[in-house]
ZALUM-953228 format. One line per 8 residues: their letters; for each residue x, y, z of C-alpha. Coordinates in Angstrom, 3 decimals, always signed. Layout:
BEGIN
A) X:Y:Z  ... .
***
This chain:
BEGIN
XXXXXXXX) +0.091:-0.209:+0.242  +2.852:+2.558:-1.125  +2.078:+6.184:-1.191  +2.863:+7.227:-4.450  +2.276:+10.544:-6.825  -0.324:+9.463:-10.054  -1.854:+12.701:-11.145  -2.536:+15.953:-10.248 .
XXXXXXXX) -5.955:+16.352:-8.137  -6.727:+19.844:-7.233  -9.509:+19.261:-4.170  -8.850:+21.095:-0.964  -11.337:+20.291:+1.638  -11.265:+22.286:+5.138  -8.216:+21.603:+7.612  -9.203:+19.493:+10.817 .
XXXXXXXX) -9.758:+20.898:+13.774  -6.927:+20.672:+16.723  -8.738:+21.083:+19.905  -9.244:+18.514:+22.100  -12.255:+16.282:+21.945  -15.178:+17.534:+24.355  -18.856:+17.285:+24.849  -18.899:+20.284:+22.944 .
XXXXXXXX) -17.628:+18.664:+19.814  -19.275:+16.284:+17.474  -17.995:+14.009:+14.915  -17.896:+15.410:+11.260  -19.827:+13.617:+8.578  -17.173:+11.994:+6.478  -18.676:+11.153:+3.243  -16.726:+8.349:+1.518 .
XXXXXXXX) -17.558:+8.770:-2.240  -16.711:+5.261:-3.844  -16.162:+4.964:-7.602  -16.368:+1.411:-8.802  -14.614:+0.801:-12.391  -17.063:-2.638:-12.475  -20.085:-2.551:-10.482  -19.872:-5.496:-7.733 .
XXXXXXXX) -22.402:-7.357:-6.029  -24.356:-5.912:-3.598  -23.374:-8.492:-0.775  -19.563:-7.194:-1.344  -20.692:-3.565:-1.298  -22.609:-4.597:+2.334  -19.923:-6.554:+3.961  -16.852:-3.940:+2.997 .
XXXXXXXX) -18.830:-1.145:+4.307  -19.724:-2.984:+7.726  -16.227:-4.080:+8.163  -14.747:-0.466:+7.370  -17.247:+0.684:+9.597  -16.329:-1.664:+12.589  -12.525:-0.875:+12.188  -13.348:+2.907:+12.564 .
XXXXXXXX) -16.034:+2.913:+15.295  -13.626:+3.325:+18.199  -12.980:+6.623:+16.674  -16.557:+7.771:+16.584  -16.359:+9.351:+13.054  -19.345:+9.378:+11.191  -18.450:+7.457:+8.051  -21.452:+8.032:+5.147 .
XXXXXXXX) -21.100:+5.898:+2.008  -22.341:+6.691:-1.228  -21.714:+5.419:-4.308  -20.513:+7.752:-7.423  -22.524:+7.619:-10.517  -22.619:+10.119:-13.577  -26.304:+10.618:-13.074  -26.467:+11.589:-9.226 .
XXXXXXXX) -25.127:+14.574:-7.827  -22.882:+13.807:-4.417  -24.255:+14.628:-1.049  -23.195:+17.256:+1.276  -20.666:+16.352:+4.236  -18.235:+17.852:+6.558  -15.239:+15.893:+4.872  -14.872:+14.135:+1.661 .
XXXXXXXX) -12.719:+11.217:+0.945  -12.864:+9.864:-2.830  -12.305:+6.102:-2.897  -11.805:+4.616:-6.678  -12.316:+0.708:-6.821  -10.009:-0.578:-9.654  -10.660:-3.794:-11.447  -13.298:-6.285:-10.888 .
XXXXXXXX) -14.105:-6.726:-7.281  -14.786:-10.380:-6.986  -12.357:-12.987:-5.768  -13.624:-15.647:-8.170  -12.750:-13.422:-11.408  -10.023:-14.761:-13.533  -6.660:-13.314:-12.519  -2.942:-13.648:-13.405 .
XXXXXXXX) -1.009:-16.031:-11.296  -0.940:-14.972:-7.593  +1.413:-12.805:-6.101  +2.497:-12.714:-2.302  +1.908:-9.980:+0.167  +5.515:-9.620:+0.550  +5.772:-8.191:-3.100  +5.895:-4.531:-4.144 .
XXXXXXXX) +3.063:-4.196:-6.031  +0.538:-2.021:-3.792  -2.895:-3.110:-2.983  -4.053:+0.583:-2.759  -2.616:+3.953:-2.654  -3.530:+7.723:-1.615  -2.767:+10.623:-4.364  -0.028:+12.561:-3.077 .
XXXXXXXX) +0.722:+16.311:-4.960  +3.546:+18.237:-4.011  +4.146:+16.282:-0.739  +0.558:+16.961:+0.191  -1.715:+14.079:+0.721  -5.096:+14.422:-1.031  -8.521:+12.803:-0.136  -8.514:+10.860:-3.131 .
XXXXXXXX) -7.617:+6.922:-2.867  -7.216:+4.009:-4.983  -8.129:+0.179:-3.937  -6.893:-2.285:-6.745  -9.497:-4.771:-6.267  -7.363:-7.078:-8.951  -4.388:-7.180:-7.281  -5.999:-8.177:-3.909 .
XXXXXXXX) -7.761:-11.383:-5.992  -4.022:-11.957:-6.926  -3.057:-11.963:-3.113  -6.128:-13.977:-2.450  -5.509:-16.450:-5.442  -1.717:-17.437:-4.152  -3.020:-18.372:-0.344  -6.477:-20.032:-0.968 .
XXXXXXXX) -6.028:-21.557:-4.631  -7.742:-24.529:-3.001  -10.217:-22.618:-0.715  -14.153:-22.455:-1.263  -15.746:-19.880:-2.547  -17.247:-18.744:+0.580  -13.763:-19.044:+2.304  -12.560:-16.834:-0.431 .
XXXXXXXX) -15.275:-14.396:-0.610  -14.330:-13.721:+3.164  -10.888:-13.296:+2.844  -11.121:-10.933:+0.187  -13.441:-8.597:+1.677  -11.275:-8.919:+4.832  -8.419:-7.899:+2.909  -10.197:-4.946:+0.979 .
XXXXXXXX) -11.621:-3.719:+3.831  -8.241:-3.510:+5.488  -6.670:-1.899:+2.664  -9.559:+0.541:+2.297  -9.386:+1.435:+5.895  -5.496:+1.937:+5.769  -5.934:+4.683:+2.793  -8.889:+6.393:+4.526 .
XXXXXXXX) -6.364:+6.792:+7.503  -3.590:+8.345:+4.893  -6.774:+10.532:+3.523  -8.239:+11.636:+6.721  -5.094:+12.165:+8.721  -3.261:+13.845:+5.548  -0.277:+11.685:+6.477  +1.869:+9.234:+4.399 .
XXXXXXXX) +3.736:+7.838:+6.897  +3.630:+4.332:+7.846  +3.517:+2.653:+11.478  +3.645:-1.108:+12.672  +0.152:-1.014:+13.371  -2.850:-2.847:+12.415  -4.209:-0.039:+9.963  -1.237:+1.935:+8.825 .
XXXXXXXX) +1.620:-1.083:+8.509  +2.834:-1.574:+4.648  +3.582:-3.953:+3.206  +1.030:-6.392:+5.277  +2.280:-9.936:+6.671  +0.679:-13.110:+5.873  -0.869:-13.420:+9.086  -2.924:-9.951:+8.988 .
XXXXXXXX) -5.467:-11.836:+6.750  -6.440:-13.963:+9.666  -7.381:-11.155:+12.082  -9.557:-8.186:+12.183  -7.179:-4.860:+12.398  -7.800:-2.786:+15.368  -7.183:+0.889:+15.799  -4.369:+2.162:+18.328 .
XXXXXXXX) -4.953:+4.652:+21.109  -2.780:+7.130:+19.526  -4.595:+6.771:+15.917  -7.983:+7.189:+17.884  -6.816:+10.026:+19.510  -5.657:+11.642:+16.088  -9.097:+10.704:+14.355  -10.920:+12.464:+17.240 .
XXXXXXXX) -8.758:+15.530:+16.905  -11.194:+16.250:+13.768  -14.033:+16.834:+15.597  -15.931:+19.851:+14.719  -17.767:+22.270:+17.170  -21.503:+21.281:+17.569  -23.837:+22.818:+15.525  -21.031:+24.079:+13.058 .
XXXXXX) -19.964:+22.831:+10.056  -16.135:+22.654:+8.710  -16.222:+25.439:+6.387  -14.986:+24.093:+2.726  -12.619:+26.417:+0.697  -11.968:+26.069:-3.197 .
***
């Protein structure tokens, strides 16, 4: 999940409030706007959202999911992260030979421009399927789906951390580790106390919206 510069994206959103969290502060409504290259099954979308919500639940952030389409205007949120899901998000879709987790091929990344992490992330469904194929080539379809969604949600949560905290740094924690370890596929990731505190740092005063700027 290496951070790399792909294209120049001119997106500017409000800066996070850095004041300590108290009863006067409320979690911002974070719009997670997802664009699928190929529309996946409704079950995959549902499970992906549930698993990412579970990862971020300790932070108190209000994640609002929305699938982007050409004929629909996005909703209004305090913060927005655009997620591009590339390829076919299906563990049983034919792929190239499997690849191991310790390879240098990224499973996802966040856009960076002039050293600034932008609220635009990419998750590579094709590469995730290759990792699952490498580890579970003899597994049942049910097992492959469960492992696939667990890895996809972990990759997405990782990239959301980069986008929300505006950082390209990696750490040896569940949600900020890169590259992943094989054992990471078997456990549910958890936010660390410092990560929860950092996410709570973007709380907004109750009754006020974070101002956006062009």
